[in-house]
N, C-alpha and C positions, 0 to 999 in steps of 0.2 A: 388280015389279020382272020385267022380260022375262027367261026363259031364252034362254042363246046356245046354240045345236046344231052338230054338224060332221055333215057328211054324207061317209059313207065311198067311196072311188072305188078301183075295182081297178087305176086307172095309177098306175103310180110318180111319188111328188109330189118334184120337184127342189127343192133348197135354195133359198131368193131370199135376195139381198143388196140390200134396199130394194127400192121399185117397179120393176119389169122390169127388174131386173139379175139373170144368173143365174150361179152359181158351176160355173165348167166342171170337169169330172173330180172334182164334189164326191162322196165317199163310194164312190169307185173305188179301188183300187191299183194305185200304178203304179210299174213294173219298173224300175231302174235297175243298170245293171251293178258288179259288187264294184270292177271296173279304175278306175270312174269316180268311183265315192265315195272309194276310197284316194287318186287323184289331187287330189280336191279337197278333203278334208278330214284325212288323214292326213299326206301328202306335206308340205305346209307346217309341220305342229307338227315331221314328223323331221326337216326342215331346220332349223330353228328352233335346235333340242336341238345339233345337229350342230356349225354354225356358233358359235352364239350363246350355248352354255350347257358343253358338255360336253369338247369340246377341246380343246389349250394351242395357242395360235399361236406362229410363231418365235421371238416374245419372252419364253416359257416359261411364260406367263400365260393363264390363261381368265376370261373377262370380268370376272366376280366379283373375282377376285383384282386384277385391275387398277383397277377401279374404286374397290377398297378401297383400295388403296396410294396412288392419284393421290389419295383423298379426304384421305387422313393427311398428304401432300405439301402440300396447298393449306393445311391447318390448320399449317404450320409444324412439325411432328413429325420433322422430320429434325434440326435445328438445337436446337431448343428440348428444355422437360423434359416429362414426361408428362402425360396426361391421363387422365381417366375412360373406361375402355373404353365406357361407353353414349353418352358424347358423341361418340366416332368411329361408332360405328354410327348414330347419329341423323344426323349430316352426310353419311354414305355414302349415305341412302336419297333423298339427291337425283340420285344417278346410278344406285344400285340397288335398283329399288320390289319386288323379294321378300320384305320383310320382315326384321325386325331379326334373328329368330332364326338366319335363313341367313346372313345378313349377319356375326354374330358367332362363328357355327360355324367359317368363312371364315377370321377373324382368329386363333382359337384353334390351327388346325392350323397357321399362319404363325408363329406366337410360339414365342420361344426356350424358354420354360418347358415346352413342349407336347412338345418334342425330337421331331418327326417329321419335320422336315425339316433337312437336312445344313446347308444356309447358310441360316438362318432372315432373315425379313426384318422382324419385329414383336420390340422389345425389351419384352418383357411384365413385369407386377410381379404378384405374386398368385395365386391358384391355378389354371392352364388345365391342370390335368390332365395326363394321360401317355397318349402315341401306344401304349405298351406293357401299358397297362392297361385292361380294357374296363369296370371298374367305378368306377376313379377318377375320375369327373366334375369338370368345371372349373366356376369359382363365377361366378354371374350377372355381367353387364356391371357392374353397379352398382358392385360390388366390387373391380373388378379395374382397371388403369392400364397404357396402352401408348405406345409411340412407336414411330417407325421407326430401326430398327437402323443403326448406321453405312454396311454394305455397301449402302444403298437409294440412297446417292450415286450408286452407278454404276449403279442403276437409272435414275436422273432428269437425269444429266449433260447439259448441254445441250438441256434439252427446250423451254427456252424460245426458242430459235435455229433453230426452223422444222425439227427434224429429223424431226418423224414429223406425219402427217394429225390433225387434230382434227373431231370430228364434234358434232352437237348431242346432249345425252343425250335422253332419253325423252318430256319434256315441255318441250324445246325452251327451258328457262330457263338454261342454261348448256353449256358443251363438255366436250370429256373425248376424252383420245388414243386411236386406234384401237390402237397399239401404244406400247410404253416404249421409249424408243432405247437399252438393257440394251449396257453395254460389256465384257461376257462371256456367254458362252452359256447364260444359267439356264435353258435349256430341259433341260439335261443334268444340271445344280448340282443339282436337288432331284428325288424321287420325286412322278410325278404319275399320279394315277387318276383315271381319266372312263369313263362310260358312257353313249353316246350311243344313236340307235335305229337298230339292226343293224351297229353298229360299235363299239368302246371303243377305250381306249389305255391302257398301264400302263408308265410310263416309271421306269427304275431312276436313280439319283443317282449321281454319278463325284466323285473327290477335287477341290476348285477347283481347286487348283495341277496336278494332272495334266491336269486340263480344259485350263486358259489354254495350259498347254505343249504340247498336243496340238494345237489350235487354230492353233498358231503353227506349228509343224511342218508342217502339212498346208497353211499357207499357202505355206510356202517350199517342200514338196514334195507335191504332189496324190497321189502314190504313198507317203506315208509310212506305214510298219507302226504303226499306232496301238497295238496292244499291246507295242510298245516303250515308249511312254512313259505308258499308260493301260492298265496290265493287266485290271484289273477293276472293277466299279462299287465304291461305297463308301459303306456305310447309314449312317446316322445314329445307329442304334442297336449299332453296331459287328457283332458276330459272328464268325464264321471264314467266308470263301468258299471252299468245294471247286472248283479251279479245273479247269475244263473246255475246254481248248483250242477242239476242234469250235464248240462252244456260245457262245463269245465271239466267234470268228470270224465265226459266224451273225449275231450280234448287230450286230456292227461294220458288215457290210454290207449286211444285210436288215434290220434291226431288228425281228426274231424268236427267241425262243428263251430258254432259262432258267437261272437262276441259284440253283446250292443254296448256300443259307446253314445253319449250323448252331450252336448256342449255344457261348458262352465261359463255361467253369467252372473252378472252383480245386477240388481235392483236399485238405481241410484236415487237415494231416499229425498224428496223435496223437488225432485226435476221431472219426474214421469219419462224415466228414461229407462232404457237396459243394454248395458254392455257386455257382448260377447266377447270374451277372452281366449276361450279354449273350443275347440272345434273337433268332430272325429276325424280320425286317420284317412278316412277313405272319402274325404270331399274335401272341398275347397273353398275360400271367402267367396269367391265367384259366383260359385254353383250355388250357394246359401242365396247368397243376393238376387241370382234369375230365377228363382222357385218364388223367394217372398214377390219379387216385384209382379212376375206372373199371377201368383194368387190376389194380390190388390187388385190387379187390372181386371180379374174376373170378379172382382166383387165378394170375393169369398175370405176377406183377409181386412176387415174395416177398421182395426183397432190403432194401426200405424200410420203415423203422420209423415215420417222422413226417415231415412234409412242411410248410413253413412260409414264410408270403411276409414278408419283413423287407424289402422297400422302403420307403425312408425318405429324408430329404434329400439323402443321399449318392449315392442311385441306387438301380436296382433289384439285389433281392437275393432267391433264391428256393434255400433250405436245405433238403435232403433227409440225413435222418440213415438211416443204414445199420445192419444188423445187423451183428453179429460176424463179422468173417471173410470178409465182400463186397469184392472188388476192384472199385474204382470205374471203372478205366477201360472193364472189362468191361459192369459196369452201366451206363455212358453210353452204350457201342455199343449196345448193347439200347433204351436210351430214344431215341438217335436212329432207330431203325427204324422206332419204334412209336409217336412220341410227335411233336408239331409241333416239338419242340427242334430237328429238321431240316427243313427244308422249303424250298420251289423257288418261287424270284420269277418268274413268266412275265413275259417283256418282250415287248411290243405298242409299238413306237415309232408310234404314228399323228398326225399332228400337221397340222394345217391351214395349209396354204400359199396364200397368195392365195383363201383362201375355199374352196379344195378338200381334203378329206382325204388324205393320203397317208402309206403306211407307209415310213418312211426307215431306214435304218443310220445309224450314228453319223458317218460319214465324208461321208455324204450330208446329214444335219443340219448337221452346221459348214460342209458348203461353203455352203448355205442362208442359214445364220446370218451366215457371211464376206459373203456377196452382199448382204445386209439389214444389215449395219452398213457396209456400205462406199456404202450409198446415203444412211446416216444422217451420216456424214461428209463425203458431198458436199455433202450440203441443208445442214450447219451452215458449211461452207467459203464456201457461195457466200450464205447468210445472212453473214456475215461480209463478202464482199466488198462485197457491196452496201452495207452500211454505210459501208465505208472510201471505197468511191466517191462515196458521199453527202456524205461528213463531207471528203473530199480537193476536190470540187465547190463547197463553200462556201468551204474555204480560200482556193480560188483567186480566189472573186469578193472575199475579204476582202484578198488581197495587191493586187488591180488597184486598191483604194482607198488603199493603203500610199505609190503615187508623190504622191498629192496629198490629202491628207485635208482641208486648208483647203478644197479645193475639195468635197469629199460637202458639209461641211459646211453651204458658200455654197450648194448646189443645194438641200439641205433647208429651209433658213434662208427660202429666197426663192422657193420653191414656195408659191404661194398655196392649194391644195388638198390636202388630206391623200391623195386616193386618186392623185393625179401624184406623187408622191414618188417610190415605185417606177420607173414610166416615166420621170423625169428621171434618175434614176441609171441606169437602164439604157442611157439616151442617152449620158450623160456620160462612163461608163467601158467603153461595150462590151460588158456582163456581161448574162447572161440574170434572169429575173424572180424564180427560187429565191434566186439570189446575191445579187440587190437586195434581195430581201425581208428576207434575213440581214442585209445591212448596215444596213438601215434599223432593225432592232428592237435594232441595238445599241446600250446605255444611253451616255449623253453622257459620263460620266467613264472611260469603255471606249474614249472617242475619241483614243488617245495613242498615240504611235509604240510605245513599249515594248509594249504590249497587243498591238497587232497584230503585231509582230514575234514576240514569244512564241508568238502562233496559228499565224503562218505557217511557224512553224520546225517544224512537224508535216508541212509537206507533204512532204518532202524522205522521212520514215519512212513515211509512210502511200504513196507512189509503190512504194517499195521493199516494205512489204508487201502492197500491191496486187498487184503483178508475182509476189510470193511464193505467194499464193493461186491466182491464173490458172493459175500453174505446177502447183499442187496437183489442180484442176481437169482440167488436160490429161493428167495423168500419173498412171492408174491405181496404178502401183507407189508413189507415194508416200502414197497412201491406206492401202494394203498397210503401208507403212512404219508409218504413224499408229497402226494397230489393231493392229499388232503390240506397238509401244512400251505401248500399253492395256494389253494383256492382260497383259504383264510386269510393270506395277504394281500390277493387280489380284491377280496370283498374289502378289507379293511381299509384298504391303499385307493380305491377308485369305486365304491360301493357310495350311491347317491341315495336319498330319500324320495320317496314314490313320486311320479307326476300325476297318474293318473287316480283319483280317488273312487274306491269300491262302495257303491251302494246297495245295500244288502235290505232283503225285506220290503222290495219297492212295487207298488200296483203295477199292473198292463201299462204302459205309456200310453197316452193319448185316449182312455177308455173314456168312450160318451156319458154323459151325465144320465144321458135316457138308457142305457144300459143297466145303469147301477139302481136305476127305479125300474125296474120289470119287475113287476109282481111273480113271487116264487113262492108256489102252492103247487102241491101233487096231482098229477092227470094221468089219464091211460090213454094209450095213442092207439088208434087202430089204422091199419095199412091194408088196403086190398088189392087183390091182383090187377084190377082195370085201372089202378092208379087212384084212389078215393081215400081220404084223410080224414079220422075221427079225432079230436082233441076233447075227451070228456072227464071232466071233474068227478072227484067218487061220491059226490051229492047227486048229481044226477045217474051215475049208476046204478044207485040203492032201489030195488023195486021196478026195475024196468023189463019190458018185455024184449023180443028179438029184434035185433039189428036190421035195419030198413037198406037194402043195398040193392044194386041195379042186376036187372036180371042176368042170370050167367054169372054174375060176381061173388067172388068168396073173400073172406079175411084171411090174410096170408103172416101178417106180423100183428103182436100183441105186444105193447110194452108200457110199463109203469114207470113214469118219469116225474121230472117237474117243469113246468111251465117254461122256465127260463134257459133249456139246454137249446143248443144250437143243431140242425138238422141237415143230413146230407142224403141228396138223392143222386143214385148212379144208375145211369140210362144206360139202353142199348148201341147206343150211337158214340159211346166212349168219353161220355161228359158227366159232370156232377154239378149238381144245383145245390146251393148254400141257401138256408136260410134259417130265421129262429123262431122255433116253436109259437113264441110269445105273437108273432105275427099273425098264427092261423087264431081264429075265432075261436071260442069254446063252444063244441056243439051238443048233440045231444043221439040216443040209442034210435030215436026215430027220424032222425035226420040221414039222407044219403051223405054227406059229409063235403069235403073239398076236393075239387076236381084239380089235381095237384098240374097236369101238363097246363092248363089254362092259367091258374094262378103262379105258376113261377115264369110263363113264359116260354114254354118248351118248344123246340121247331117240330115242324109236323110230322107226323108218323112217330116221333120219340116215344119211348116207353120208360116207365122206371122198373128197373131190374132190384134193386136194393134202398132200403133206406137205414140209413145210422144214424143215433142220435148220441151226441157227446158233449161233455161240459169243457173237458182239459185235451183232447186229443190226443188220448194216449193209446196204448194198444196199436194193432196191425190189421190192416185189409187184406185177406189171402184171395189172390185171383186164380183161378185154375181154368185152365185151357183146353182143348179138345188133343191136344196133341201131348198132354202128359204134364207140360209145365206150369210151377206155380210161381207168381209173383208176391213176394210177403212186402209189403209198402207202410211205411209209417201211417198212422192217421195224422200226425203232424204235419205230412206232405200237403194235407189239403189246406191246412190254415193258412189264412192270409193276413197280413197287417189292414189291406186298403177294404176290408170287406166286401171283397167280390162275390158276385151272385153266382158267377159261373164260371167253372173250370172245363177247358179243354185238357185233352190227352189225359184222361182220368187214369186209363187203366191202357195196356197196350192193344193195339188196333191187327197186329201182325197174325194172330190167332182167333178164333172162334173161340168164345167164354162159355165154359162149360158149367163153373160154378162159382158163385161169391161167399166168402164169409169173412164175419170180424172176430179176431180174437182180442180179449183185453190184455192177457197177459200170456206167455208162455204155456202153452200146453200140449195135450199129445190129442190129435184127431182122428178119424175114423175115415178112411175114402173108399166107397164100394165103386167097382167097376163093370160093366157088361157083359164083362167073361166070369162074374160070378165069384170073384175077388174082392177081400177083404184086407186093407193095409192098414196098422195103426202107425201113424207117423209123429214124433215130437216137433212139434212148430220149430224148436231150436235149432234142428238140424236144416232149416229152410233158410238160405241166406237172405238178407236181408239187403233190398235194393232203394238207393237213393231217388230215381227218377220215377215219376210216377207210372210213365207208361213203358216200364222197363218187360221184357218177356220173362222174366225169372230163371227158375233153374229146372231143369227136368226131376221131376219127383214119382211119377206113375210110367211104369212101361206099359204100353199099348200096342196090341198088334192091328192089323187091320181090321176097321169096320167096328173096334171097339172103342167104348165110351167110357166117361165118369158118370156114374150113375146118384152119386151123393156123397157130400161133403158134410159131417158136423162134429162137434167135442165127441171124444171116447168115452167120457165119463156119464154120456148120455146112454149108453150100452151097457148089455148085460150079456157077457160073454161068458161063457162056460172057462176057456182057456184064452186068455186074452193074448199070451206069451207066443202062440202059435202066428199072430198075425203080425208083429212086431216088425219093424225093420231095422238094421243097424246101418245100412247105406244106402244112399238114394243115386240114380231112381232104384226102384224096385215093381216086381209086379205083385206081390201078395202073396198071400195062402186062399185056397179054396174055402168057400164058405162053408162051416159043417150045416147040419139041419136044425140042431139045436143051438144054433146061433143066428138063424135066419128066421127073426120073430119081427112083430110088427114095429119093434125098435128102430129097423134099420127100412123104413119106410122114406120114401123120396121128401127131401126137404122142399 
């Protein structure tokens, strides 16, 4: 057998595909920009999650919910009895191919037994778990049964009258609705959580009767005050809502904000025991027990001797046994502060409108829903109109042969070919083909005067109905009245009392008794460039000499305030240190003061660049950066429940900080640049940012080597012609500063 040998070559060997075919770029690394990879690979996935999975639409449902409910409707589970959940899950897979586990999870959450939704859509039987329990899992689909709840009549009303569009399912074997023609705003009737790619939504639920009445009021008056008819959300698990008017207004108008909810409890008299029966919707019984156990082990909670989860068929019950002499009210105040027994529900009303995600307030959502419902009623009316017009047309043809029934019989009998019957009737009675075909199909037994008179007697009523339907289509006001009537019926039939109690005028939860005992008296605060602070009472300021300062130091801030305010110290390391002014001892003019970096435990080399005093965290901080951008951050972003002393990421570290300013309310500020220009900018023009380390928005247009020299309130300046420096849009370069305006009032801050 001959031995095969290979000859080595110094030249690179190119891979070959078949004889004479060369693979291009084989073995080489091709460079592909990351932006192109994101656009071609990641963007389609992100858009699919946003549009087809995670966010609800104006009918209040995500695609998974809509597919499940429509399948149950098609199975006759609205009027019939319950069927095994496994049957429902299997049938739903014709519309939703994502697996039986995901479908069953969706159905469980919509079930009445799970107690997740304020208005449940599935009438469940069996163990569907509990929303308020982490460990109480639901039974398998083969053990449970379900049907549609009676309220689902309002979801599918007139769906067979072309009120909504239908599209093919994923394999084209059937069709499904793109939306459900809901007769009430389901989008706000139940809480919805969705996490998409780069965005999310978290919608709280509102009482059904209040929601319907509010929608009616807004349809009658678009400026209606929502808070008068729908004061706060209403959660399936009840609880107590700590009413905050400013936050509720923010939710109603802008769709963002938070609602504080606390548990509801009963102090059992004579038994030294607390029974917790309702908890916030954001937590579970197990999470609360874990936190209480942790505090007890750490020695921070010594008032509790035992804790039991006594949840049963009657509902949730968490029992706390107290030690002798413990005040239940004071203990609960402590628990509200340190455990999830009080929590915030963060609202983010992000909804798909015509395929586009939009964050909207309650007012705008109800306006969009009204427009959607008006279109449903319009389409339903048009469908009825076409049906009645078709029926009228046929009966008019039938009425024509009433004049001579014998003639019709004669024509049919003496027509030699069947295909000529319809044309001969058309000629004989002057009717069209559709009418003639309808007449030709009438049974012989019905060709009598009584039958024909009975049928043609409908003509007058049909003409009235058609006229009425045309009038509805021409007058939007009539469509609105129909919707208002339907909303009233829903509120009357399915409305229920509120489950969540609203607590008004409540003091801040968990406020320390020491905080209430802080002495409140006037003081004057002096802050120096080197980081020294002096807090001096008015008595100590009277008749005193010059301030004692470190060599080279100077006072840069002097504020008259009260002893019980909070102080925020912003540093050049993008951090903020918080402290109560009462924690600093009163000083004298002849003393150097308190060295803040040492007192606050600041990092080595860290310097304070701004001090801000506040009582209620109102107003905004403005951070101006070297590139001309400004971040407008609410001071409330620096408020914390845990009284943390140090907050990271106090402002953006992406660019060098040029100036910092606090404004208590919207005002006009003056910005002076190194180019000798001045801008007067309304702070309302600068968009507020929710995150503290936001880079902000472009405000000042700067050229290379130019910078911001000063920022101060415009009302502190004396300008001959202020209109010259005002700007209408941002960013702007401003106007050159005139000599008469370049006075001492524009000195650097």
